[in-house]
Each structure stands twice: as C-alpha cells, then as structure tokens.
N, C-alpha and C positions, 0 to 999 in steps of 0.2 A: 581298303586299298592301303593305307598306313603300316597296317598290321604285316599285311601280308609282303610291304615290302620292307620292312624291318627283318622277316624272319626268312629272305631269300636275296636279300643285298642286290635286288633288280627292280626296273621299273617295271607299271604293267605292262609294256609292249611287250617283255618276256613272262613274267609270272601268270599273265591272263586275266588278273581281276581287277575290275573296272567300279566296282559299287558291291552295296552287301545286297542289292539285286541286279538283275541282269537280263537279257533276254535268250532264250534258247536260240541256239546257232538257227538261221534261216526262218525265223516266226516272230511272232511278237509276242509269244507268251511268258511272262517274268518268272525269275526262278529266283532261289538263295543260292548262289555259287556257295561251296564248302570246301575242304579239303581235297577233294577227289577231281577239283576245278583248278587246282595250282599248278601251274605248268613248272617243273623242273626240281630241286633241292632246297628243303629249308636249310637253315643256320644246322640244326640238330642231326640232320642225315652227314652232312659233310663232319661233324663232330665225331658222330658213329665211326664214320669210317675211317677215321684218325686212332679208332682204338678208345675215344674217352666217351662218359657217360654224361645225360644229361635229364634235367628234371623240368619241364616245361609246365605250367598251369596257367591256363585261363585265359589264352591269346585268342581273338576273334579270329575265326576262319579255319580253324583247324579242327572242326568236327567231319565227319566222324574221327575219335582217334584211331590213330595208325599204329602197326608194330614199330618199335625204335628200342634203341640201346638206351635204357631208361624207362621214366614215367612220362606220361602225359595227361594231362585233363583236360579237356576243350572247354573252350569260352563261346561267346555269342557267335553265331546264334546255335547254340548244343540244343536238339529237341529232346532230349533225354539224359540224365547223367550215366544210365548203363552203358551208352556206347559211347561217351564222351570220356572215357576212362581205359588207360593201357597201363600195366595188364588188368584184366578182371580182377585180379587180387587186391587191389588197391581200393576198389569199392567200398568194403566194408570199413574199411578206416575212415573214410570221407564220411559216409552214413552215421559213423559213430560220433563222427565230428559234428554233424550238424550241416555238413558242408553243403552249399548253393553253387548253383553255375552263375545267378544273376538275382537281383534285387526284384522283386514284384513292384514294376513302375509306374505300371498301365493306370493310367487316371490317376495319378500320384497326387495332383493338385487339390483334388475332392476325399481324398483320404489321408490327410497329411501325418495324421497320428500312426497310421498303422505303417504308411511308407518310412518314417523315420524310425521305427521300432524295426521291421525287418531289415533296413539299411545297416543298424548296429548289429545285428544278429548274424546277418551275413558277412558283415566285415570280422565282427569276433573269429567265426568258424573260419574265415578266411587265415586271419593271424593262426589260429590253433594249428589248422593243417600246414602252413608253410614251415611253420617253426618245428614242426615235428618232423618234415621231410626234410630241414635244412640242417636237421639236428643227426637224425638217425639212418638217412639213406646217403650211401656213396653217390657223389657226383663232381663233374669237372666243370659242368655250366648250370647253373641253374636261373629260370627265368618266371617271376611271378607277376602278373598284373591284377590289378584293382580295378573295377569298374566302378566303384560303387559312387564314387565323387563325379563322373561321367552323368551317372542317373540325376544323381543330387542337380549338378549344374544346370541340365535342361530345365528342369521343373521349378529351382527353387533358387536361379540367380538373382531373381528381383528383389529378394528377401536377404539376400547377399548385400547388394548395394545398398539397401533401404535398412539403417538402423532402426527402425521404428517399425519394420515390418514384423508380422505375429512371428515370423518362424526364424528371423535374424539369427538369435542367440543358437536354435537348433544348428543351423546350417554350422556356424562356428565351430559349435561341439563336436560337429562329425568330423572337422578337422584337427581339432585337439585329438580327438580319439586314433584319427589316421596319422597323425604325428606319432602318437604312443606306439601305434602298429609298426611303423617304419622303423622307429628306434629298436623296437623288439627284432626286428628283421636283420637290422643291419649290427646290433649287436652279436647275434649266433652266427655272424659271416666273419671268418677267420681276416686280422688286419691286413695280411697282405694280399687279401683276393682282389682283383681288380673290381669296383662296385658301378653300376650306373644306375641312375634314378631318372626315369626317360617319359616323357608322354609324347603322345601321335599328334595331339593337338593342344591349343590352347582354347578359351572360353571367355566369353563377354555378353552382354544385355543385349538381346534381342530389340530393336527398335521396330520394324515390321518384318513380318516375313515377305517373300518377293518369289511371286507366283510365273514365271518365265513363258509355263506354257497359255496362260489365260493371255499373255503381251500377245504371244503367235495367233490364238484363235482371232482375236483385236485385227492383224493384221492380215486375216484370209490366208495363213500357210498351215492351219491346224482345223482340222473338223473330225467330227466322231460320228458313229451311225445310231449311239444313245443319247438321249439326253442328259445323263448322270453315267458318263462311262466311269467303268471300273477298273480299266487299265488298258494298256497300248492294241490289245485285241479288238477293243472296241473303235478304233482309227480307220476315218474313211480313206479309201483308197486314191481319194483326191487330194488328201493332205500332204504336206511338202515336207514340213520338219517338225520333230516333239524333241522333246525333255523328259530324261530320267533324272532323279535324285543323285549327287544333289546341284548339277548343272552341267549333266552331259548332253549335248545337243548331236540328235542325228537326223540325217536327211533320208528321208523315205526313198530310199535308192530303188531302181528296178537292180534286180537281180541278188540285193541283199534282203530285202523283205519281201513276204510272197506276194501282197498286193502293191508293191513300190513302182512307180511311176516316173520318177526323177533320175535321168542321165547325168551324165560325168560334166557335161557343160552347162546343163542348170543347176546341179548342185553347188558348182563355184560360185556362179552368179547369187545363189541362194544366200549360201553361207557368207559373201560378202555383204548381202542387204541386212544380214541377220544380227551380223556384228556390228555394223555402223547404228543398227535400231536399237540395240541395246545398249552401246556406249552413250548415246544420246539420250537414256531415259531417264526422268528424273522423278524423286519424290516429291511432291509440292508441299507435305506438312509440314506445318511450322517448327516443328522441332525434330528436322531430318539432319541424322547427322552425315558426316563427308559430302556436305554440300548438295545432300538429296540426290548423290548419283550411287546408285545400288553396284552398279557392275563398271569398275575401273579398267578391266583388260578380260578379253577374252584370246584364249590360245586355241590355234589350230592343231589338230591331230600328230603332224610331225614336230612340234615344237615341245611337246611330251612327251611321246613314244617313239620306241624304237623296238623292233626284235619281230621275233616269229608269230607272236599273236597278236601282232598291231591291226589286222583286219577284223578284230571284234571289237577296236577302239572306237570311242566317240568321232564323230566328225570334229566337232570343237566343245572345248569347256569353259563356262564361264568363272571367272575370279568375280571375288564379292567384296565389297567393304565390310569394314565392322559395322553391326547394326542390322544388316540387310540378313536374312536367312535364307538362300534358295530352295527350293520346295518344287520337286517334281510331280506335285499336285494335278491332274487332268481335268477335274471337273469344277474348278476354282474358274470364276467369272469377271473376278477383279484381280488387278495385277499386284497390287499390297494389300495384307489383311495380319491376322493375328490368330493364335491357338493358345492352347491351354503350354505351351512352352515356352519359358523367359529368357534362358539361355540358349547360343547358338556357339559352333566350332569357328575358332580363328585359326590361322596359319604362323601368325609370325610371332607368335610368343610361346612356344610350346617349351616346357621344361627339359633342361639338360644338367645332370649333375656327373659327375666324375671324380673318383677319390684317387685321380694321379695326375701329377704333373706335364705328362709328357703325351697327353692326347689332346691336341689342338680341339677349341671349341668355337673358332670362328668358320661361319660359313657352313654350318652343318646340313646335313641331310641323313633324315631317319634311316635312308640306306647305305649309310656309312656305319651304321650299328654291326653291323651282320661281318663285313670282313676286318672290320677293326676288335670285335671279339675274336675272331679266330687266329687274328696276331698274337693277341695276349695269350694265347692259348699256346701258341708254338705252330699254329696248322697253316699251310699256305692257302689263301681264299682263291677258292675256283677264277679260272678265267673270264668266265661270262657273268661274273658280279659287276654291277654298274655302280657300286658304292666303293668308297674308295677307305683303305685303311687309316685311322686318324691319327696313329702312333708315329712319335718322333724318329724318323729315320726309316720309317716303313716303305 
C-alpha cells in the first residue's frame, strides 16, 4: 500500500490497493493485486508524458512489467523474472549479473547460514545492476529499491537487539555492506541531482503477534465452515465481521459478499462494538509493552480513504502499538502468540533523507514524494494527486 502511494501520489481510495492480498470483487476469494489493479498513472507515466526517461527497479506492486519510456524491473511479488522486465532486451544483462528479484527468505530462521549467504549475493547483484544502469543508461528519474534489509529485519531483529545473539555480528555486517552499496550508488549520481533515500516503514521488535480474528471468534462474531479454515472462502454465512492482513476490518455485508447478511444499520452497531472492544483489549503478560495495549486507535474507512475506489476499502483499520504485530490469520484460537518472525513494521520512524535544504521534512507522508519529485523535474503534478509538493515555494 505504501509503495503504491509512493508511485501514484494518491491514497488507496484512488489507487485501489489496500494490501498485498485482497478479495476479488463480489467474492471471498483471495488474490495478489498486481500492476494491473493499480488505478491511474504512476510517477513514471507522468514523467514519460513530459518526454523524460525513467529507470524503475524493484518497487513492489509493479509486476508484470508494463511498457514505459525507460527500463523497469518489478519487485515483490514477481512470479518470474522474465515477466518482470521491460524491455525484454534488458533480461540478459540482469541474468549475467546474477540478479534476483528477492532473497529466499522462507524459513530463514531454520537455515540462517544459507539465508545470510543468499542475502549477500542478492545485494551484491543489485549493486552491480544499479551501478551499470546509473552509469550507462540515460535517465531523468532513477528509482532503486533494496528489500534485503526488510527480510533481515523480520527474521533476525531479535539478533540485532541482543549483542550476545549468535547472528548479531552478521546482522551488523549486512548493514556495513548496505552502507557500502549506498555509498557506491550515491557516488555514481551527479552532485547536482536531487537525491532521496527513503523507507516505506520502520522496524521494531515483536513482543507478541496479535490475532484479531481469534478475538472476533471469542466474541461470537466470526465462525467458519471448516475446523481449520484456509481462507475467507471458509467463512460461515452467519459471520458478522472478519479481518485481513495487516488489520483491515470487514463487515460481512449483504450485497458486498455472496453470503453476507449484515445490513447497514447492523453494520454501524457492529463497527462501534468491535472498535470499543479492540480499544479495551489488554495483554496481561508481565513484560507487555505500551501498557499491554495492542490497539491504541481504530480508524473508520472515511477517515483514511476517499476517491472512486473507496467501495473496495475495508470498513475499519486497526492501528497498533509497537511490539504488537497484527496478523489476519484465520485458524488461530488464541488472541496473542508468536511465530518465527521477530521484527515488525512501524509507522512512526521511517527513514527520509534528501540532499537539498529546500525540501521541508516536517509532517511528511510517503504520497508527498511523487509530486515533490515531479516538481523538481519541472513537471506540474497532476491535480488528482493527494500528496503535496514539498519544495519551498511550490
């Protein structure tokens, strides 16, 4: 969602992406939204219309690669490298450099040596390819995303915070190498070119995972037709509310879902009841952070989203305190638990750096980047972008 906001300058009510997974319209079938599900223009579409050339590397949600004025290699979730590349003539260069879309991170905790080796190889291949393109291809806009640190954080953040952990040194070594890679890339960019280094989220240690669907089941608001549900398609028609990752709350509405039974009046009452219950929920474990409060706020749909795609939005969204990682798992029976993951996303401490003094850094939103970049390129941002051009005097 954040990366789509970055590349469109719009809120999800306009660009139409609400998560890495979503439900097919009028159904309870999960699918992975891709580039074809993004509504409207991307940043590089606008740049192309102004006659300028872009190189776009590894942004999530850009698969399959579509024709553009420049080069594009898709990021997560790209099923095959062949369909992730435009133009196809770029593919041999990537293959010869050993380029991979992502690290093999499944079960990384069970095979740490292989994971760290693969992470280093993927990062090095990314460095080689990005430098090659920066130096040898014409471009007006270059975007290169590094996802290796995210995979590292999810599985090994506990190793970072504990200096005595067996992989603490390896974690820091990844960051030393990442510093070297960034240094190489920055050196390859002409000094007078505006340079942004940004992250779409921060990271922190997971205290406990939080399973709101288990709480809904305990409240009698969610039932399934299978003992171990595999997805929303196993929802019992009598269910009232369910949650998708990372904290999207949906009322089982009549007319929206095939077997939905909840009307508008009941939906309003349900949403009030669910919000009140989640805000009152407490983790009673002795070392609980944030006073044991996993949910400090619940947002209504209209507080977050506006635009022509808003009908596909969740009814509410859970905000969560650091240390409580919300998961849309359906089969869980306990409200709090743990998995192999030790690091979770945060919202309040994302990275933002820019090498110019005329770009204000107060009250930033990731959707501000697209209109700011366009303004620095001398291009008028489209009127339907929600972000603000953060350039002094713009």
